[in-house]
N, C-alpha and C positions, 0 to 999 in steps of 0.2 A: 422506745425502740433503741436497741444497742447498735454499736458500730458494726458488729458482726452481721446483724440482720440487714444492714444497708448494702452489704457487698453483693455485687451482681455476679452470679455464676455464668460464665460464658457457655453458650449452647453451640455445640459442634454438629454441623450438618455434613452429611456425606453426599457426594455427587451421585446422580442416578447412574446405574451401571452402564448405560449407553454413552453417557457423557464421559465417564471414566475411561471407557474403551476407546472413544474417539479422540479425546484430548490428552490422555495421560499414559497411554500404552502403545507400544509398537505393533500390537496385534493387527490393527487396521491401517498400518503404514502403506500398504498397497493401494488403499482407497485414496489416501492423501497424495500418493505418487501420481495417480491419474489426475486429480484436481490440480495439483501443483504444476505438472507438466502442461496441462491445458492452459492454465493462466500464464505460465511462462512463455509458451508458444504464441499466445495472443499478443503479449508485449513485444516479443522479438519480431513478429511479422509487422506490427504497427511501427516499431522503430526502424526496421529495414525499409519499409515503404517511405518513411520520411528521409532516411539517409541518402537515398538516391534523388531527392528533390531539392534543388538549389534554393527553393523558397523556404526550406527549413534549415539547411546547413550553411548557406552563404548569406542571404539577405534577411531572412526572418519574415519575408513578406507573407508567407502562408499563415504564420501565427498572427501577424498584424491583421490580416483579413478576418481571421477567426475572432480576434478580440474586438475589432471594429463592428462586426456583425453582432457580437454578444452585447456590447454596450448601447447599441441602437435602441431608442425608445420610439416605437411606431405610433402612428395616430390611432386613437380609439376607434373601434372597439378591440383592435388587435392588442395583444399583450407582449411586453418585452421578454426577451429570452432570459434575462436575469431578474429574479424576483426580489433579491435583497439589494437595497441601495448601497450598502457599505461595500458589497463585492463589486458593483458597477464602478464605484469611485476608485476602488483598488485597481481594477483593470484599466480604467481611464488614466490613472496616474502612471501605470506601466507604459501605456501607449504614448502619453505625453513625453515621457523620458526616453522613448525609443528603445525600451528594454527588450522588445521583441527580437532585436538583432542578436543578442546573446542568449536570451531565454529560450528561443527556438532550439538552439544547439543543446542547451541543458535538457530540454524535454526529450530530444532524440537520444542523447547519451543515457538519460535516466530510464527511458523505456527499454533500451537494449540491455543495460546493466541489471535492471529488475528482472527482465525475462531470462537472462543467462543465469542469474542467481537462483531463480525459481526452478529452472530446468535441472540445474546441477544440485539443487537442494542444499545450498550453502547460505547461511544466515536467512533462512526461510521466513521467519517471523518479521525480521527487519525489511526484507525485500517486499513481503506482502503489505507491510505498513505503508511503504513508500508508493507501491502500486495503488493501494486504496486511496492514498492522498491525491495521487494524480487523477484517479477516477472521480473523486469528490470534487476536485477543481473543475474538471470537464463538465460535471453535472451542474455545478454552481454557475458555470458560464452558459448553461442552457442546452448542452449537448447530451441528450439521453443516450441514444444509440445502444451500445452494449454495456455502457458504463454502470448502470445499476446492478446488472448481473455480475460483472467483474468485481465491483465493489463488495458485493455480498460474499463472493468467493474469497476475496482478500481478507475480509473480516473472519471468515471461518479458518483460513490458514493462520491468521494471527492467533486465534484462540487455540489452534491445534499445533502450535509451533514445536512443542516437545516431541511430537510423533510425526509431524508433517515432513520433516527432513530426515527421518530415520533411514529411509531408503535413498539416501543422498549423502553429500559430504558432511552435513551437520552431524551425522552419526560419529564422525571422528573429530571434526573441528571443534564442536561445542565442548566435549569433555576436555580437550586440550586447552582451549581458550577460556571456557567458562562463560559466565554471565556477569554483569556489573555487581550483582548481589552474591555471587558465588564464584570466586576465581577458579579457573581450571588448573590442570596439572602444570602447565607452562608458567603459571604465576604463583604457585605455592612454594613456600620456602622449603628448601631441603634441610632437614635437621639431622 
């Protein structure tokens, strides 16, 4: 066998037309607008609810109570809220350090900033990532509620970042700033 016979020719697959239309084209940007604004509105209302609660913005007692409930291990046959021991240890260490006092404020600010960014359609993929990360943490702590649905929507927005912000500020901001792998007009050298 010669060296030429050992070379592997790459195979190029194309996306199905529906995936291409959803994730790479602005044709369905109106659909992403609906999804994006729904998720953003959900984050804003959640953040505003916490903003008026001193247990979130002053003392952190609301988050402390949530974490204390989450790390509890009830007597059998009841099951603990947290399935993974490493996550329980992580939350317990945050409790022991009193991190809830500042972490609660961070959650409130994060929810509001994520919501505003999604509604405005600016840095949509990044905002959806951080929203999904918050949802994932809430689920890890045993709070299902709407988190699985919101997490799924966030994943879809991350995948559709190129067209999800087309009917938003991303349409102008991303060409100007670019991405880490492709600088925008503002960072290209003028020759």
